[in-house]
KEZASE-802336 format. One record per residue (C-alpha): residue in one letter; x, y, z. Coordinates in steps of 0.5 Angstrom, whole numbers, plus 500, padded with zeros to 3 digits. Layout:
! KEZASE-802336
AXYZ/...
This chain:
! KEZASE-802336
M150660930/T150665924/R144668923/P141667915/E141673911/P135677909/A132675903/R133680897/P127684895/T124682889/E121689889/P125695889/Q126699896/T122705896/A124711901/D119709906/G122701906/H116697903/G116694896/K111698894/P113705891/A111710897/G104713897/G102708891/G098701890/G099697885/G100702879/G106704880/G104712879/Q106718883/S101721888/P099728886/G104733891/S108727893/G116728892/P120724887/P122717887/T129717891/G129709893/G131706887/P138706882/R137712880/G135716887/R141713890/R146715884/G143722885/N144722892/V152720892/R152726886/R149731892/A153728897/T160729892/R158736890/L157738898/R163735900/W167739895/V163746896/R165745903/I172743901/G173749897/L171753903/V175751907/L181752901/A179759900/G179760908/L186758908/A188761902/G185768905/L188767911/G195765908/M195771903/I193776910/S199772914/T203773907/V201781907/F202783915/G209778915/M211783909/M209789911/M212787919/A219786914/V220791910/A220796916/S228796916/E227799909/L224805911/P231809912/A234807905/L228810901/D230818904/N232823898/Q239823901/A241816903/E238814895/F243820893/R249818896/A248810894/A247812886/Q252809881/N253812874/S251808868/S256807862/L253806854/F259802850/A260803843/G264796843/Q269796849/R269804848/Q265808853/V261812850/A256815855/K255817862/L248817865/T247820872/G242824875/N246826881/K251832877/N245836875/R239833880/I238838886/L234836892/R229840895/G226839903/E219841905/G217847904/E222849898/V216847892/S211851890/P205849893/M202850886/I206844883/E204839889/N197841887/A198840880/V200833881/I196831886/A190834881/V193828875/E197823880/D193822886/R186826887/R186822894/F192823897/F191827903/E185821904/H189815904/D194812908/G199811903/I194804899/D188806896/A185800897/R180800891/G185801886/I189796889/A183791888/R182793880/A189792879/L190786882/W184783879/A187786872/D193783874/V191776876/K187775869/Q192777865/G197772869/E202779870/A202785872/V198789867/Q195795871/G197800875/A193805881/S198807885/T198812890/I203817889/T207815896/Q207807892/Q210811886/F215814890/V217808893/K217805887/N222810884/A226810890/L227802889/A229803882/A224798880/Q223796873/E217798869/Q215790869/R213788876/T210781879/I204781884/F209780889/Q213787888/K207790887/L205788894/R212789897/E211797895/A204797897/A207795904/L212800903/A207805903/Y203803909/H209804913/L212810910/E205814911/R206812918/E213816919/W213821915/S209827914/K205827907/R209834905/K215830906/V212825901/L210829896/T217832896/Q221827896/Y216824891/L218830886/N225829888/T225822884/V221823878/Y223824871/F221829867/G224829860/N230833857/G235830862/A231834867/Y231828874/G228831880/I222837880/E228843882/S232840875/A225841871/V223847873/R230850870/T230845864/Y223848862/F222855865/G229856867/K231861861/S224865861/R227867867/G233870865/G237864867/V237860874/T243860879/R244854882/E243857889/E236860887/R230855888/A226855882/A221850885/A219855890/E215859885/V212857879/E206859875/P199855874/H201854867/E208852869/A206847875/A200843870/L206842864/L211839869/A205835872/G203832866/L210830864/I210825870/A205819866/S210820859/P215824858/Y216823851/A209822850/Y209830852/D215832851/P213840849/V219840843/Q217832840/D209834840/P207841842/Q200839841/A200833846/A203837851/R198843850/E192838851/R195834857/R197841861/N190844860/L188838862/V191838869/L188845869/A182843868/G182838874/M186844878/L180848877/E175842879/Q179842886/D178848887/M186849886/I186855881/T181860880/R177860874/A181866872/E187864873/Y185857869/R183862863/E189865863/S193858863/I190855858/N192860853/E200860855/A204858850/V208851852/P216852852/A219851844/E226848843/D229855844/D226856851/I229849854/A235848856/P237841858/P243838862/K248837858/P249830857/D256827859/S256824852/E261824845/V255822842/P249826845/Y244825840/F244818840/S246817847/T240822850/W235816844/V238810848/S237813855/Q229815853/Q229806852/L232805858/I228810862/E222806859/R224800860/Y227800867/G226806870/A229813871/A231812878/K235805875/V238808869/F241815872/G243811879/G243804879/G250803875/L247799868/K253797864/V250797857/K252796850/T249799844/T249797837/L253803835/D260803831/A264808834/D268809827/L262808823/Q259814827/R265818826/R265818819/A258819818/Q260826822/E266827817/S261826811/I257831813/T261836815/T265836809/R259837804/M255842809/P257849808/E257853815/G250857816/G246853812/P241848813/S242841817/A244834815/S242828819/L244821817/V242814820/A245808818/I242801820/E245795819/N241790815/K242783817/T240785825/G236792825/A242795829/V243803829/K251803827/A251810826/M246816828/V247824827/G241828830/G243835828/D248840828/N250842835/F247838841/A249844846/D245849841/K240845838/P238839842/F232836838/N234830835/V232830827/A234823826/T228820831/N223826832/G224829826/Q218828822/R218831815/Q215830808/P219825805/G217827798/S219822792/A223818798/F215815800/K214812792/P218806794/F212803798/A208805792/L213800788/V212795793/T205794794/A204795786/L209789785/E206784791/Q199786786/G202783780/I203789776/S210789772/A215793772/D215794765/R208796764/T208802761/Y204809763/T203816759/S207821762/R203827762/K199832766/K193829769/F187831773/L185824777/D179822779/T180819787/G174815787/D171820793/G167824789/G172830790/P175835785/K180832781/F188831783/E191835779/V199833778/N205835774/N212834773/Y217838775/E217844770/D212841767/K216836763/Y213829761/A217823757/G210822754/V210814755/A214811761/S214804764/L214803772/R222801771/S223808768/A218812772/T222810778/A229811775/E227818773/S221819780/D215821775/N210824778/S204823773/V205815773/F207814781/A199818782/E196814777/L199808780/G198809787/L191810786/E191804782/V193799788/G190804793/T193808798/K190804804/N194798801/I199803801/A199805808/R199798810/T205796806/A208802809/K206800816/A209792814/M216795813/G217799819/I213806818/R210808825/T207815823/P200815822/L199816814/S194820811/T191816806/N189821801/A191822793/A197826795/M200821800/T202817793/L207822792/G209823799/G204829801/L203827808/E199830813/Q204828818/G212827816/V216821817/T223821821/P230819818/L230813823/E223810820/L225811812/A232808814/Y229802818/A223801813/Y228801806/S232797810/T226791809/I228792802/A235791802/N233784806/R228782800/G222783804/E225781811/R224785817/R229784822/S229787829/G230785836/T227784844/L231790846/A229794840/A226801841/A219799839/D215792838/M219790831/G223796830/P230798830/V235796835/A240800839/I241795845/E245790845/S246787852/V244791859/K248788866/G248791872/G244794877/G240787878/A238787870/S241782865/D238782858/R241781852/N238783845/R235777842/R234777833/R227778831/E224777824/R217777820/R215777813/A213784810/F213782803/S215776798/R222775797/E220775790/T218783790/G224784794/E228782788/Q224786784/A225793788/R232793788/E234792782/L229798780/M231802785/R238801783/G236805776/V236811781/I243810781/T245808775/S241812771/G236816774/T236821779/G240819785/T247818780/A251822784/A250818790/D254813785/P260810790/G263808783/N267801786/G262796782/K258794788/F252794789/V247799791/A240802791/G236807793/K231813792/T231821792/G226825795/T225833795/T218836797/E215843795/N219848794/Y224845796/G223845803/D226837804/A231833801/W233826802/F237820799/V235814802/G239807800/F242801801/N248796799/D247789802/R249790809/Y248797811/T242802809/I243810810/A238815810/V240822809/W236828810/V238836808/G233842811/Y233847816/P230843823/D226848826/R222850820/I220849813/R224854809/P226854802/M233852799/K232855793/T240857793/E243853798/F247849793/N252853790/G246858788/E242853786/P236849789/V238843794/A235837791/G235830793/G240829788/T244834791/Y247834798/P243829800/A246824795/Q253826796/I253825803/W250819802/R256817797/D262820802/F259815808/M258809804/L266810800/A268811808/V264804810/G268801804/Q274804806/L273802813/E271794811/Q278794808/E282797814/R279792819/N279786813/P285787810/Q284782804/P281783798/V274785798/V270781794/P263785791/E257782795/T253783789/P256784783/A253790778/P256788772/G255793766/L247795766/E243797760/T240803761/Q234803765/S231809762/T231807755/G225805749/A218806751/G221808758/A225814756/S224820760/S226826756/G221830760/T222828767/E227831773/S233827769/S233832763/T233838768/R239837771/T245842773/G253840772/S252833776/D245830775/Y243833781/G235834778/E229831781/T221832780/Q219835786/T213832790/P208838791/D207839799/Y200838800/S201838807/G200845807/S206847810/G210849803/S208855800/E209854792/T204848791/S204846783/G200840784/T194840788/S188837789/E182842794/G180835797/A186832797/G188833805/S181832807/D181824807/S186823813/T184816815/G190813819/V191806818/E196805823/D197806832/S202811833/S202810841/D210807840/R213812836/Y220811836/
């Protein structure tokens, strides 16, 4: 017999099962102190939500526990699995397994990169305790306390990696750094790779003594300037000061505190703290290490005081290993890029096959263009050629003789640009809508800089002026009085932003002097060539994924071997409008057709444009220009100092329109000849240059600017006063010119 269904209640059920609300009579209210009603639909929904939340919390806890167990199991398994890899980490095994890397220009091998050739391994007890202490002080203060892994550092680094989704922060111990070096790991490593390295470090310290770990680590470190390993580093940076070191001697066994501190400071960034490239940064870094050594009682206060007053090695003090290269300036620059990307161990022993952007034929012609023109015993010259459409470096001459002078002027010689900086003001003005035909007074001026300081005094060369000059003629004749006024009008900070957008990476001062190229910190030939190529490209800045720096010039086309497989992909970014680019190209053509750069004219009817540059007292001379295919920068001067070149050009001063313009012309003609050889059919000019009216006529006629002072072949140019303080004769100065050094850009990734 079926049971009848119970009748549905006419009132909501309460928590106590009765029809009326709990604790109440007929009023439906809630007595003081009683709990909230839970029996209705709203209460049931609340119960369901709470139960659901609780269930998900339990599931989450279970999953977290399982994940934790999984991670522990993974790490434990990894630690057990990597034990077999320990023997391969030994210096001798790694040394035997090393394979040379090669650089190619097209199909031609132009350099071999090998660390073993100049690398001397040292064993325990053969490295000075002073070096060991310096390295521990700056790289791993808890080296003798941990077991190969710094748990706190690892946790911090992993958390940063998880937040970013990639490995972004390092907290490696010396042991972990050694493992990374020995494994030839790339700088960009995954979280899994970091865990594997940590597991190896943990095992390693159970097999090796701390002293062995430290010594073998020092054998794998790259110290810059071709020095791979601590023994090579001591010989490279301090061998000359000891009267030379034979291969049998152990230079690393006896080192002074200041020497040890400098070498230890180089480990973090051999390029940034290179005493040749940046002596001030090298000194500050060395003194920081010395302070750490003093703090940890590794040296006495007397040793500290004496050490911080020691000079850092100068270029003449350093004896880098001779590179196995036909193009040592270029290959050394490329090697540094490879080391930053892949690590020293892989570069010097990983068997990389690197296809560079260098054109061996253009490189040879660049060198010939310089040696043909430059007299022996005089100033040096540097040349950089960049392919406009790709931003690729096709030729680079960094100096006279790498064996005697390894300093690369092309990439590291920060020199005053003089009037070669004026195109950045020109582009800024055109972008702001200033017409090329706008006229200015050309006379000696005392300009208000707007900062309440002294007036900015501006002179033209030999105090000769045009009276009235258009922007067009002022560009051709490099009129200081016009460009100083123009620069202050458009704004020095805007000029600096334009220069940065075009590719200048040097931090730029924004005082009045910068309008004429009087910078507190100079620029390199590579920077100027690359920035000018943006004008050649009508405002488009070209680069690639394997560039020397983000959106910088490109030297590497592809890298293969050693576990690497990378190919450069083109990138581009607009720096200014195409219309401005067209105008700037046209105005800068006038420099060659009728202005200060007529000596650079190839005379073949093709489009060429450029700008001369001469600094105060003839310390630096430039010609930077382009055609539709290449941009070439030529610098002439003395690389190791600012020395006036008042008689070096056949008894006359060296200006931008002399040696630099002549070298530029010779190289441009050689480029055309090479193109004809490679492509015999008649070559149609890319941008024909029909008979132009002389650009410096009419209102802009310049009888009083630099053109009127030319010797024989139109070589004169308005000198740009050296407001940086490096020149000895300043014809146009402002007492406050150097006071405002506000920079508008970051110099962390300099070329």
